C-alpha positions in Angstrom: -133.6 -40.6 129.8 -131.8 -42.4 127.0 -128.4 -41.9 125.4 -130.2 -41.9 122.0 -132.2 -38.8 123.1 -129.0 -37.1 124.1 -127.5 -37.9 120.7 -130.6 -36.4 119.0 -130.3 -33.2 121.1 -126.6 -32.8 120.3 -127.2 -33.5 116.6 -129.9 -30.8 116.4 -127.7 -28.3 118.3 -124.8 -29.0 115.9 -126.8 -28.8 112.7 -129.5 -26.3 113.6 -132.4 -28.3 112.2 -134.3 -31.5 112.8 -133.9 -32.6 109.2 -130.1 -32.4 109.2 -130.0 -34.2 112.5 -132.2 -36.9 111.1 -129.9 -37.3 108.1 -126.9 -37.7 110.4 -128.5 -40.2 112.7 -130.3 -42.1 109.9 -133.8 -41.8 111.3 -136.9 -39.7 110.7 -137.6 -36.1 111.8 -140.7 -37.3 113.7 -138.6 -39.7 115.7 -136.2 -37.0 116.7 -139.0 -34.6 117.6 -140.6 -37.3 119.7 -137.3 -38.2 121.4 -136.5 -34.6 122.3 -140.1 -34.0 123.5 -139.7 -36.9 125.9 -136.4 -35.6 127.1 -137.9 -32.1 127.7 -140.7 -33.8 129.7 -138.2 -35.8 131.7 -136.1 -32.7 132.6 -139.1 -30.3 132.9 -137.5 -27.6 130.7 -137.6 -26.4 127.1 -134.3 -27.4 125.4 -134.7 -26.0 121.9 -136.1 -22.7 120.6 -137.8 -23.5 117.2 -138.1 -20.9 114.5 -138.5 -20.5 110.8 -134.7 -20.6 110.2 -134.1 -23.7 112.4 -133.7 -24.8 116.0 -131.1 -23.6 118.6 -130.6 -24.6 122.2 -132.3 -22.5 124.9 -130.1 -21.3 127.8 -131.1 -24.4 129.8 -130.8 -26.5 126.6 -127.1 -25.3 126.1 -126.3 -26.5 129.6 -127.8 -29.9 128.9 -126.0 -30.1 125.5 -122.7 -29.5 127.2 -123.4 -32.3 129.8 -124.7 -34.5 127.0 -121.5 -34.2 125.1 -119.6 -35.3 128.2 -121.9 -38.3 128.6 -121.5 -39.3 125.0 -117.7 -39.1 125.3 -117.9 -41.4 128.3 -120.0 -43.8 126.2 -117.3 -43.8 123.5 -114.6 -44.4 126.1 -116.5 -47.4 127.5 -116.9 -48.9 124.0 -113.2 -48.4 123.2 -112.3 -50.0 126.6 -114.5 -53.0 125.9 -113.1 -53.4 122.4 -109.5 -52.6 123.3 -108.2 -55.9 122.1 -110.2 -56.0 118.8 -108.7 -55.7 115.4 -105.0 -55.8 116.5 -102.1 -56.6 114.3 -98.5 -57.6 114.7 -96.5 -60.6 115.9 -96.5 -62.0 119.4 -94.0 -64.8 120.3 -94.7 -67.3 123.0 -92.0 -69.4 124.7 -93.2 -72.6 126.4 -92.6 -76.3 127.1 -93.3 -78.8 124.4 -96.3 -80.3 126.3 -97.9 -76.9 126.6 -97.3 -76.0 123.0 -98.7 -79.4 121.9 -101.8 -79.8 124.2 -102.8 -76.4 125.4 -102.1 -73.8 122.7 -103.7 -75.2 119.5 -107.3 -74.2 120.4 -106.1 -70.8 121.5 -104.3 -70.2 118.2 -107.3 -71.4 116.3 -109.6 -69.0 118.1 -107.2 -66.1 117.6 -106.9 -66.8 113.9 -110.6 -66.3 113.7 -111.0 -63.3 116.0 -107.7 -61.6 115.1 -106.8 -62.4 111.5 -104.1 -59.7 111.4 -102.3 -61.0 114.5 -99.5 -63.5 114.1 -98.6 -65.8 117.0 -95.3 -67.7 116.9 -94.5 -70.6 119.3 -91.1 -71.6 120.6 -91.8 -74.9 122.4 -88.1 -75.9 122.6 -87.7 -74.9 126.2 -86.7 -77.8 128.4 -85.5 -76.2 131.7 -87.6 -74.0 133.9 -85.1 -71.2 133.5 -85.2 -71.3 129.6 -88.5 -69.4 129.5 -87.6 -66.4 131.7 -84.3 -66.3 129.8 -86.2 -66.1 126.5 -88.2 -63.2 127.8 -85.2 -61.3 129.2 -83.3 -61.8 125.9 -86.1 -60.4 123.9 -86.9 -63.7 122.1 -90.5 -63.8 123.3 -93.2 -61.4 124.5 -95.1 -64.1 126.5 -93.7 -67.0 128.4 -95.9 -69.8 129.8 -93.5 -70.5 132.7 -93.3 -72.7 135.7 -93.5 -71.0 139.1 -91.6 -69.7 141.0 -90.4 -67.0 138.7 -87.4 -64.8 139.2 -87.6 -61.1 139.9 -88.3 -58.6 137.1 -91.3 -60.3 135.4 -95.0 -59.6 135.5 -97.2 -62.7 135.6 -100.8 -63.9 135.6 -101.8 -67.3 137.2 -102.4 -69.9 134.6 -102.9 -73.7 134.8 -101.5 -76.4 137.0 -100.4 -79.9 136.0 -100.1 -82.8 138.4 -97.2 -85.2 138.4 -98.2 -88.9 138.0 -96.7 -92.3 137.9 -96.6 -93.9 134.4 -96.4 -97.7 134.3 -96.8 -100.3 131.5 -100.4 -101.1 130.9 -99.5 -104.8 130.5 -98.2 -104.8 134.1 -100.7 -106.2 136.7 -102.0 -103.5 139.0 -99.1 -103.3 141.5 -99.5 -103.6 145.3 -98.6 -100.6 147.4 -96.0 -100.6 150.1 -96.5 -99.0 153.5 -95.5 -95.6 152.2 -98.1 -95.8 149.5 -95.7 -96.4 146.6 -96.3 -99.2 144.1 -94.1 -102.3 144.4 -92.7 -102.7 140.8 -90.0 -105.2 141.5 -87.0 -105.1 139.2 -88.7 -102.8 136.6 -86.3 -99.9 135.9 -87.1 -96.4 137.0 -86.7 -93.9 134.1 -86.4 -90.2 134.9 -86.4 -87.0 133.0 -83.2 -85.0 132.8 -84.4 -81.5 133.9 -84.4 -79.5 137.2 -88.2 -79.8 137.6 -88.0 -83.6 137.5 -85.1 -83.5 140.0 -87.1 -81.4 142.4 -90.1 -83.7 142.3 -87.9 -86.8 142.7 -86.3 -85.2 145.8 -89.8 -84.7 147.2 -90.8 -88.3 146.4 -87.6 -89.5 148.1 -88.5 -87.6 151.2 -91.9 -89.4 151.1 -90.4 -92.9 150.9 -89.7 -93.4 147.2 -86.4 -95.4 147.1 -85.5 -96.6 143.5 -82.5 -95.1 141.7 -82.9 -94.1 138.1 -82.0 -96.9 135.6 -82.1 -94.5 132.7 -82.1 -90.7 132.3 -83.6 -89.2 129.2 -84.1 -85.7 128.0 -87.4 -86.2 126.2 -90.7 -87.1 128.0 -92.2 -88.5 124.8 -89.3 -91.0 124.6 -89.8 -92.0 128.2 -93.5 -92.6 127.7 -92.8 -94.7 124.7 -90.2 -96.8 126.6 -92.7 -97.3 129.5 -95.3 -98.5 127.0 -92.8 -101.1 125.7 -92.4 -102.4 129.2 -88.9 -101.1 129.6 -89.5 -99.3 132.8 -91.7 -96.8 134.7 -91.5 -93.0 135.3 -92.7 -90.0 137.2 -93.9 -87.4 134.7 -96.2 -84.4 134.5 -99.6 -85.6 133.4 -99.6 -83.2 130.5 -96.4 -84.7 129.2 -98.1 -88.1 128.8 -101.2 -86.8 127.0 -102.9 -88.2 125.1 -102.6 -91.4 127.2 -101.5 -94.3 125.0 -103.1 -97.7 125.3 -99.9 -99.3 126.4 -99.4 -97.1 129.5 -101.3 -96.8 132.7 -101.4 -93.6 134.8 -101.4 -93.8 138.6 -101.6 -90.9 141.1 -98.6 -90.3 143.3 -99.2 -90.9 147.0 -98.1 -87.3 147.6 -99.5 -84.0 146.1 -97.1 -82.8 143.4 -97.8 -80.4 140.6 -96.2 -77.8 138.5 -97.9 -74.4 138.5 -97.8 -72.4 135.3 -98.0 -68.6 134.9 -98.3 -66.3 131.9 -95.2 -64.2 132.2 -93.7 -61.2 130.5 -91.3 -58.2 131.0 -92.9 -55.3 132.9 -95.3 -53.4 130.7 -95.2 -55.9 127.8 -98.3 -57.9 128.9 -100.3 -54.6 128.6 -99.4 -54.0 125.0 -102.5 -54.4 122.8 -101.4 -57.3 120.6 -99.9 -59.1 123.6 -103.0 -58.4 125.7 -105.2 -60.0 123.0 -103.2 -63.2 123.3 -103.1 -63.2 127.1 -106.9 -62.8 127.1 -107.3 -65.8 124.8 -104.9 -67.8 126.9 -106.9 -67.1 130.1 -110.2 -67.9 128.5 -111.4 -71.0 130.4 -113.7 -72.2 127.6 -110.7 -72.4 125.2 -108.7 -74.5 127.7 -111.7 -76.7 128.1 -111.8 -77.4 124.4 -108.5 -79.2 124.5 -108.4 -82.9 125.0 -106.3 -82.3 128.1 -108.9 -80.0 129.5 -111.7 -82.4 128.8 -109.8 -85.2 130.5 -109.4 -83.1 133.6 -105.6 -83.1 133.4 -105.3 -79.4 134.0 -107.0 -77.0 136.3 -107.1 -73.3 137.2 -105.7 -71.9 140.4 
């Protein structure tokens, strides 16, 4: 039994003739006659009473027609569910960190521009503190936030990517020896730190694991820190994504302790299920799109 046979039966029942059903379905009368004959053979009953004035369902045929209509409605529902995010329009705003907007989102936006030409995606990558992104969602400034966990109450979220913290040192520096705690011995080279709560939390964890140096400089921009490190003016602990693409004048070393920031795709309750927003979320969570980024190819990021 095929859905195409059920469509033929319903079309004949609706129009009263094989010729009209063939015109509606764009096929020949002989094909419809053959399809319905196969269906009658499968069910073991006569479905249509044929006469000079046309064709009408038999008593058994009417019962089958009623069930066929239900099955065809289910088919349409499946198609609509599968294509729920197709051909959407509107504007979706994303709040995120600069490193996310720079290295993770371009390929997603490019793919959405092709698949959803009527959908506009705006990026606010000015968020510096972890709390900035949930605040943008709560204040109605964005529908989607690519936020760092943990999140506060009152937000829905999907797991996204994680980003490891690393030690960034000048490339011109000889490969440093490690002390007994596993930290590199960098002598008098100043330690530069990022002025944000996330960096402060990681620094506290590093201190608990034996990292002793005090910050010689505190800067608000991770790009500026990486540039200063490249000029031999110090070293830093930064998220790997913040240093991408790795410049020739810096070297990336792993930390002796596991440390990472975990991202989530967040939104106010119900917002992530809106059709335009859902289309963007689906693209964000598409692993093949993340793998297209230079960061993804370099193995900097990963999925939880």
